[in-house]
C-alpha positions in Angstrom: 164.3 172.5 106.9 162.1 171.1 109.6 161.3 174.6 110.9 160.2 175.9 107.5 158.1 172.7 107.0 156.4 173.4 110.3 155.7 177.0 109.4 154.3 176.0 106.1 152.0 173.4 107.7 150.6 176.2 110.0 150.2 178.6 107.1 148.4 176.1 104.9 145.9 175.4 107.7 144.8 179.0 107.7 141.9 180.3 105.6 142.9 182.3 102.5 141.6 185.8 103.0 142.6 189.4 103.5 144.0 188.7 107.0 146.3 186.0 105.7 147.6 188.3 102.9 147.9 191.3 105.3 149.5 189.7 108.3 151.0 186.3 107.5 152.1 186.4 103.8 154.6 189.3 104.3 156.4 187.4 107.1 156.2 184.2 105.0 157.9 186.0 102.1 160.4 187.6 104.4 162.0 184.2 104.9 162.8 184.2 101.2 162.1 180.5 100.8 160.8 179.0 97.5 158.2 177.0 99.3 156.7 180.2 100.7 156.7 181.9 97.3 155.2 178.8 95.7 152.4 179.0 98.3 151.7 182.6 97.2 151.7 181.5 93.6 149.0 179.0 94.4 146.9 181.9 95.8 147.8 184.0 92.7 146.4 181.2 90.5 143.2 180.7 92.4 140.0 182.2 90.9 138.1 182.0 94.3 136.9 185.4 95.4 138.1 185.3 99.0 139.5 188.8 99.4 138.0 192.3 99.4 138.9 195.2 97.2 141.1 197.9 98.7 138.6 200.4 97.2 136.2 201.3 100.1 133.4 202.0 97.6 133.6 198.4 96.2 132.1 195.9 98.6 132.4 193.1 96.1 134.8 190.2 96.9 137.7 189.7 94.5 140.3 187.0 93.8 143.2 187.3 96.2 145.7 187.2 93.3 145.2 190.9 92.7 146.4 191.7 96.2 149.2 189.1 96.2 150.7 190.6 93.1 151.7 193.7 95.1 153.3 191.5 97.8 155.2 189.2 95.3 156.4 192.0 93.0 159.5 193.1 95.0 160.4 189.5 96.0 160.5 187.7 92.7 163.1 188.8 90.2 161.8 189.4 86.7 158.1 189.2 87.5 156.3 191.5 85.0 154.7 193.6 87.7 155.6 197.3 88.3 155.1 198.9 91.7 155.4 202.5 92.5 157.4 204.0 95.4 154.5 203.3 97.8 154.4 199.6 96.9 151.2 199.7 94.9 150.9 198.0 91.5 150.9 200.5 88.6 148.4 199.1 86.1 145.3 200.1 84.1 144.0 196.5 83.6 144.3 194.3 86.7 142.8 191.2 85.0 145.3 191.4 82.1 148.2 191.8 84.6 147.0 188.9 86.7 146.8 186.7 83.6 150.3 187.9 82.5 151.7 187.1 86.0 150.1 183.7 86.1 151.6 182.9 82.7 155.0 184.2 83.7 155.1 181.8 86.7 154.1 178.9 84.4 156.9 179.9 82.0 159.5 180.5 84.8 159.1 177.6 87.4 162.7 178.2 88.4 162.2 181.9 89.2 164.8 183.7 91.3 164.0 185.2 94.7 165.4 188.7 95.5 167.5 188.2 98.6 169.0 191.6 98.5 166.0 193.6 99.9 163.7 192.8 102.7 
């Protein structure tokens, strides 16, 4: 729709960083539109280190894909990412999980969006 296209134009004009992931992406995914999820998959596939670790002892920048996995997990049906009751990804090897999720989206371009929870 025209309204969603307008929203996506605004979102695409924003810099990709922690603020985008924390404040804009959750609302974007709340709309449950494929174009919004596809935008998040683009971030997932980027190797640019534009975000910060949630570990306060680690000041190093990280790829935003690690953070977006937690946001995408409850929205995309079948994505191979497990989250605990608090919404955090349960994993020992983030890099392996990121690669697995990237491959999953390549293998499942017609993924389904969970419209039963918000």
